[in-house]
C-alpha angles and dihedrals in degrees: 000000000000091000091049089059093046091051090050089048094049093047089048093051088048093051090050092050091049094051089046089053091051093049091048091051092047091052093047094048093051102040102096097146089140098140116048122206090295126075129081133273129240131174136215135182125224131182088216130018094180108195096342112143139192111274091032111143127259114212142176121199091354092303118115111235101164150340143253109262101185144346117212133165113249106231092207104048096021089227127128110262112208121199116203132189112218119199114250092241089068096057093126099072111136115252090236092060113141125221125211131181113230138175121234100230125328099307098013133125119283121242140170121260118200122207115196119233127206105257119127090217114085129220112264133197109294095018122139126233103224098183109075140157116201126226116285113242118215092208089055091051091049094051095044089050095051095046096041094051094050093074094049097080 
């Protein structure tokens, strides 16, 4: 009898530790408050944002420098307009910086990667990034591969 209670107690403690670990991982994965209330806003238009979501990270060279604030449809161009907040310490990004949407890993979250240009003028609050590359869609790649390979025989 005593060993039965001990097994139940051990299983219960193990279950509580597992739940605690899952909660810790969930908090770590969703805590992306990289940029506080400060920083400056820039916008970029994409023909397809894929699964990009608000609060997604904005990075340059693998370093997180900001986050996506909002994603809306531009009623004039019918493109997705992405508003990003960049940390104040990165206020010297060239105005011809390009933005691309990438996926972290095979099934990971999408994020925006910035590539600096060569302009001496920096991006300012409210500026627009003109050079963009939309999200790559797996379905489009498969379709392109299937139809392009048919004529190769």
